N, C-alpha and C positions, 0 to 999 in steps of 0.2 A: 501493501499497500503507499510504501514512499514515494515521492517523485519531488518533480520542480515543472514550472512550466513559465511560457514567459512571450510576452505579445505584445505589439504597440498598433499604433495609429497613433493618426493627425487631424484635429478638428483644426482647421482656420489655423489658428498661429500657438496653438495649446499643442504638447505632443503629451498624449497619453498611453503609460504603461502599466503594465496588466503582471503581477508572477503570481505563481500559485505555486503554493508548496502544501505538502500531503504528508503525513506522518502515522506510525499502524494507530489504530483507534477499531473499537466491535462497532458503530454506528457513523454515520455521516453528521459528525462534529464541524459543521463550517462556519468563521466567524470573520465577517468583512472589516477587514481593519483599513477603512479608507473614506472620508469623504467624497470622493467625487460623484459613487452613487446612490444618486438618489432613495431615502424613505423606499418611497412608494414602487420601486425598482427589486428592493431587494430579496422582494417572496420571489421575485423574477428571475433574479439570480441564483440563490439558494435552490433553487427547485430544477436550476442546472445542470448547475455542480453534483445533486443528489443522484440527478440521470445519470454524468456521464460518471460518477468516481466512485458512484454505489457509499465508500466505505473509510472512514479514514479521520485521520483530526486535520478537517481540508483550513490552511489559510487564504484567503487572496488579500494583497495590496493592490492598489494602483494607485497611482500619481501623476497630475498633470507637472510639466513643466515647458512655459512658456518655448520657442522657436525662436524668440525675438528674447533681447532683455525686454524684460516686463519690467520700468518703474512704479507702477503701483506698489509694488511691492515693501513691505516698510516692518518695520518691530514691533512689536508689541508689548510698552514700556510698562500698562501695568502688568504682564504675563508674568516679567523677565524679574519685574523689582518684587514680586511675590516668591518666584522661585528662588533669587537670591536670598530672600528673611528664612527661607524654610529651611534654606543650604548650611547659612548661619547660626538659627537654632542647632540645625545635629552636632554640627560642626562642636557649641557650644558643649551641648552633652556630651558629645567622647572628648572635651577638653583640648578641643584644638581654636586655632583662631587665625585662619589662614583670611587673607589680604583680599580685597575688594576683587579686584581685577580674576583671582580663582575661580572668584564666585561666580564672578562675570562670565567666563570662556566654558563653565560645567553647565550653569542657566539656560544658553544657547542654544543649547543640545538638548534642550527638552522641548517635545510637543508645543503645537499653537503658539510659537516662538512669532511667527513670522506673518501678516498677514498681509491679502491683496485682496485693495481699494475695489477690484473688478469680479472677487471672487461669487458675489449674489446672481450676479450677471452670466460668469460660466456657467456656472450652476444651473442654470436657467436653459443657457446653452444647450448642455448638455443632455437636458431632458429633453428637450424640444424638437432641435436640429441633428443633432449630433448624437445621440444614445443608438443607433443603431449600428454605428462606428463603434462604439464601445461594446456592445456584450459581443458584434462582431470577436474584437479581440478578444473578452474573455474566453468565449469558446473556442477560439483560437490557442490559450494559453493551457485548459482544460483537455484538448487534445495533443500538446506537447507532453503534457503531466501525465496522459496515460501511455503513448509512446514512451516514455522514461520507465511507465511502467513495465510496459511487456520488454524489453530490456532486460532489462530487473525478474519481472517476473520468469524469463529462459532459464535466466540464472540458474535461478533459487529451481525451480525443476530439475535442473543438472545434479543440482547439489545436493536436492532431496532425494533423486529416484540410484545417485549412489552410492545413499546415508543406508536405503530402502533393502537396496540389493548388498550392501555390506552384510544387513541382518541378516539378511536368507544365506548367506554365504555362512555367519556362525552358523546358521540352525544346521543348514549340510553336519557341518564342525561334529554336532554336539553329535551324528552316527557312528562312530570313530567310537563315540565310548561306551555304546547302548550295550555290547558286548560283556567287561569289565562290571557295566553295572548289572547289568541280572547273573551275574554271580556272586556278585555282591549280595543282591537282597535274595539268592539262591540261598545262599551261607547262610544267611540271619534265618530267613525263614524254617531251612531243614534245623535249624538249633531253637525257634521256637517250639516245631516240631516235636523231636527228641523233649521238651520241656513237658508239651503233651501226652506222649506216652509216661512221659516217669509218672509224673503224676495228674490223671486222665482230668481232665476240664473240658467239654464239649463246647459248653457256652464259651469257656475262656478260646477254646482250638479257635472256635465260627472268628465271634470278633478280630481275633487278632489276623486270620485268613484274609476276610472281611476288610480290615485295614491298608493290610499289604499290597490286597488287588486294586483298591480302588482311591489310596493315598501314594502309592511310589508308579504307579503307571501314567504316562506323558504324555504318551498317542495323541491323545484328543488333544490337549495345549499345542505342541508342534503341528498339527493338520491347520487348526485354526489358523496361527500366527502367519505361517507361508499361506495362508486364505487371506488373511490381513495385508500383510504384504502385498501380493498381486492388489484386490482391491484401490490400495493409495495410487499404485504409480497408475491402475486401470480410472479411477476415479483425475486425478492430474491432468489424464490422455484427454479424457468428454467433456467432464466440465466447465460450462463458460466460467462463473465463478465459486470453488473448490475449495474456499478455505479455512467456511466451519466446518463442513463433512472430514477434511483432510483434520480435522483436529481432533474428529469424536473418533477415525479411524484411530488414531496415533492412541487416543485410552484405552483403546479395547488392545490392541499392540502391546500398551502395559500392562495393564490386564493377566494375558499371557505368558507372555515375558516373566513379571513376578512369579504366575503358580507355578509356571515350569521349573525357576532356581526353587521354590519352596520346599518340590517334590522332586527335585532331581535326588537330593541325595549321595552325590558330586561333586568328590573338588574340581578335577575338571571342566562339566558341565556350569555351575556357580561361578566358575571365573568366564566363562566363556558369555552367560548371562550379563556379568556386569559388564563388558563392549556392548554388551547387545543394551545395555540402558545407557550408557557412554553416544551411542550412535542417536535414541527415542529421543533423549533430552536435545539436543540437538534441530531434531527435526519436529518438534514441537517449540522450540523458539522458531525455526525458521518458517512454519507455518502460520507463524502471528502477520507475517507479511505478505501472505497470499491474501485476494479480496475471497 
């Protein structure tokens, strides 16, 4: 969901620059950080961004810069002096005593310091005559962000595919421990049978048999994990916006891996399970970047 897009348009003597930035988010959280867009047009812009970008924490910036020198641009003295007073109070509370020039230099960096004598006329012009151009620039910036996302998404898909295939490879490696593990289970089961023969207790004997048959068989976990891995790869290929579904599949993969580790009773398999968990955590982190 991370991305960046930029577009520009020329409205008479004013160049409008639109920038859109997006980071991970569960929903479309849109913030319009500009005074260029009239309030009555905000819903239209939000609908455009939500429909095109789907999800993410989305910030839109739009700046107006005169293509020629604009003599109407002046300093708002009241705002600057207010900033200076607040900075002086803050410095005094911290035990510092900076000079006026230092405070002034800091205050001039704050917003709303500069005024444009033609600001109201400009906004009216943007609303009545040039809104189509600005809206088109917003749309172009959104499309550029989508292009950025696609490039990033392709890289993520390759990375996730490699990690899922690595989990599948680790799963195949557990087969090499099956014979050793089965012999260990047989030895333990034989010991329990001998105990039952020495001091017959059929109820206890049945309980032990059920325990070993149910608790030590990992065939189902291995089959389900392999299925989840295939489904994960298939979902990335076929779904348009697979992010949430991939998160759910990763949770199911985690359950099977955890159960596999708890039932294995074999050091070699448990080491492989640790490697699987490491890859799965990276998969979960990366899945948050996908729509």
